[in-house]
N, C-alpha and C positions, 0 to 999 in steps of 0.2 A: 734444183733437180735432186730428188731424194736418192740416196744410196742405201741399199739393204744388203745384209750379208746373205749369201746363198752358197750352200754346200752341194756339190755335185758328187753323187756316189758312182764311182767307176765300176766297171764290170767285175773287178776283183774285190769290190767293196772298199777300196781306198777312198777316203773323204777328201775331195779336192775343194779347197776353200776359195771362194770367189766373191765378187761384188756384182750386183745387178743394179744398174743405174736406170731410174725410171723418169719419164717425162712428167712435168707438172700436169695435173688433171686426172680425171678418172680414166681407167683403162676399160677393156684390155687394149694394149698398144702393139704396134708392129715392133719387132725386136731383131737384133743381130747378135751373133756370137763372134767375139774377137779372139783371134789366134795369133800368137806372137811367133818370133823366129826361134832359132835353135839354141839349146843350152838350158841351164837351170833358171828360167825366167819366171818372175812373179807376175801377178796380174797386170802390172803396169808396163811389162816388157823389160824389166830391169834385172841385172845381176849386181853383185856387190861392186864390181869394177866398171861395168858398162851400163849406163842408165839411158835407155831409149825414151822413157817417159812418154809412151804413146797411149797407154790405156786411158788415163784420166782425161786428157784434152779431147780425145776422140769420143769418149763416152759423153762428155759434157756437150760437145757440138751436136752429136746425134740426138741426145735427149732434148736439146733446144729445138730440134726439128720434129719432135714427136716420136722418136724411135728409141726404144729401150736397148740397153747394151749389157751383155754378160761377159765378164772376163774372169779368169781363174788362175791360181798359182799352179805351175807345173809340179810334177812329182819331185820332191826334194827341194822345193823352193818355197819361200814365203811360209805360209801356214799349212801347206800340204805335206804330209809325211812321204817318205820314200827315198830312194837313191837314184838320182838322175842319171848317173853313169851306167846304171843297170837297166835303164829304160830304153826300149827300142823305138825306132821310127814308127813301126806299126802300133806300138803301145800308145804313142802320142796321138795317132789317128783314132784309135779306139776310145781314148779319153775324150777327144774332141767330139766324137759321135755321141758319147754318153752325155756330154754337156749340151749338145744340140737337142737331144731328146728332153732333157730336164728343162731347158729353156722353153721349148714348145709346150710342155705340160704345165708351166707355171701359170697360176690363175690371173696374173696381171698381163699376160701375153696373148696376142692373137695367134693361134697355132697355124692359121692359113697365111701368115705374113711374117715369116722368120727367115732371115738371111744370114750370110757368113761373110766375115772379113778376115783375110789372112795376110801376114807380112812375112816374106822370106820363107822359112820352112812352113810357117802358118799358111802361106798362100798355097803350098802343095796340098796341105790337109783340107783347105777350103775347096780346092778343085775336087778332091776325093768325096767330100761331103756333098757337094753340088751334083756330082755324078751318081751318087748312090742313095741320096735322100731327097725328099720333096722340100726344096728350099725355094724361097721367093726371089733371091738375088744373091750374087757372089761378087765380092770385091777382091781382086788379086793384086797385092802390092809387092813388087819386086819378086815375082814368081818366074819360073822358067818352063819352057816347052821342049823337053829333051830328056834322055836318060840321066839319072843322077851322076853317074860316073863321068859322062861327057860334061855336065855342068860343073863338076868339081875341077876337071882339067881346064876348062875355060877360065874359071875363077883363079886358079893357080897362075896361069899365064898373065891374066890381067893384073894380079897383085904384084908379080915380079916386075912388070913393065913400069910400075909406079915406084919401085925401090930406087935408092941411090945408085949412081953409075957403077961403083965397085961391086955391088950386089948383082946388078944386071949382067956384069961380065961373067958371073958364076952361074948363069942360068942353066947351062948344060949339066954341070955336076950336080946342081941343086935339083934339076929335073930328074936325073938318074936316081938320086937319093929318094925323091918323092915316089918314083916308080917302085923302088924296093919296099918302101913303107906301105904303099898301096897293096902290093902283092902280099905282104905279111898280114895286113888287115883282112884281106879276102880269105886267107887260110885259117883265120881264127874261128873258134867254135864257141867261145865263151861270151858272156855279156860284156865283161871288162877285160881288157888285155893291156899288158905293159909294153908299150912301144916307145922307149925312152921315158915316157911318163904314162900313168894310167889313162887309157882312152875308152870311150864308150864304143866298143868294137861292134856290138850287135846293131846299134843305131847306125853306125857307118856302113856296115854290110847291107842293111836293109835300104838305106838311103841311096847307096851306089846302084842297087838293083832296081830302084823305083823309076818308072818312066811316066812322067806326068802327062804325056800325050794320050795315054790310055784313058785317063779320066776326062781330059778336055773334050774328046770326041763323044763323050756320053752325057755332057752337061746340057740340060734343057732349059735351065733358068737364064735370065739375063745376066750378062757378065760385064763388069768394068775392070779392065786391066791397066795398071799404071806402073811404069818403071822410069826412073830418071835416066837421062842420057849420060850422066856421070856415075852410074852404078858400076862399081868395081867387082861386084860379087855375082851378078847375073847379067847375061847378055841382053841389052835393051832390044836387040833385033828379034828376040823371041816373041815380042808383042805381035808381030805380023803373023807368026806361026799360030799363036793363040787365036787370033781373029779367024784364021783359015780353018782351024780344027774345030772350034766350037760350032755345033750345027746351026745355031741361029746367028752366028757371028758374035763379035764382042766389041764393045766400045773401048778403044785403046788410046792411051795418052803416053807419049814419050816426052817427058817433061824436061825442058832445058835447065841445066845446072842442078837438077835434083839428084841426090846421092842415095846410096843404099840405106842410110840412116834417116831418110825422109826429111832432110834439110837441104837447102840449096847452097852450093859452093861456086861462086862465079870465078874463082881463081883456079890454079893448078891443083887438082884434087888427087890425093893419095890416101892410103890407109892411115897415115899419120894425121890426116885432117879430122878424123872422127872425134878425137878428144875435144878439139876446138868446136866443132859443129854441134856436139851434144850439149854444149852449154846453152844453146839456143832452143826455142820451142820448135815443135814439128811445124813444117811449112803450112801457114794458114790457108793458102790457096788450095793446097791438097785437101785439107780438112773440109773446105767448102765444097770442093768437087764431090768428095765421098758422100757428105751428108745430103747435099742436094739430089744427087743421083739416087741414093738409097731411099730417101723420102718419096721420090717419084715412083720408084719401082715397087715399094712396099705399101703404097696406097695411103700415105699420110694425107689427112684432110688439108687441102691447099691453104685454108685460112690460118693454119698453124705455122706455116713456113715463114721464115724471115723474108723480108722484102728489101734486102740491102743491095740487090742487083749486082753483086760482085761477079766477075768473070774469071775463068781459069785459062791461063796461057799455056799452050802446048804446041 
């Protein structure tokens, strides 16, 4: 599968460096835009310390099914200039919208068969794109269906429950500290604020105020929503809410042992498990589910699809 360099010009003329992975054979091809989680992530979903390594295997799997994939470096990451701490949640959406338009305009791509895939924060932007643009399909990995502030509070409770017993005993004073920090962030008016350490205050304010339900009720495209039942950062129960809110319904999968980092953990899963899990590849059954579903929704010629006959347990 050939990879070609592709630069997306953002609305403010920032050049966002990316990779377009194309299927073998002549185009134009169906295509999807891949959107990663939060932070200074490069096109593969990696930071210096945390390496999701989602972009390349997902792009290869989709290209093998006849679907092209565009992924790009966030502002201030990889080969894209900028300061990620000064970039807002809304900025990330606008950059994603610019990338979606560029993908649909590319000569190797069928403009009538363009979809979106998002993981974590990327799933929220994928919801927004599907609600506001003409997309052929949307895949939501570890997304949520609630206001951002409520999602953050759920995540904080979930993470504390997985901490060692001495830390759990401090959950009330830690919770009070968290409330004070949250209140300070809400009062900020700058892009970056120092709250013990420099934080992306504008991103946090906008994320806290964002309610993904507003987008879910406006999506007309087919939706595949997948969350692991061991996800510590979003509530897997939100899958039912997504299915209820999307006007045409959504295909939902609550996957046994799947975690927020898209690897399975059959043992007791905590935040400390991430480092161990990230040594392994993204769950292959998850990749198979995504690629098979997208190929069907985006109209890949059936003869191009693999005939391995694998099934996905959920």
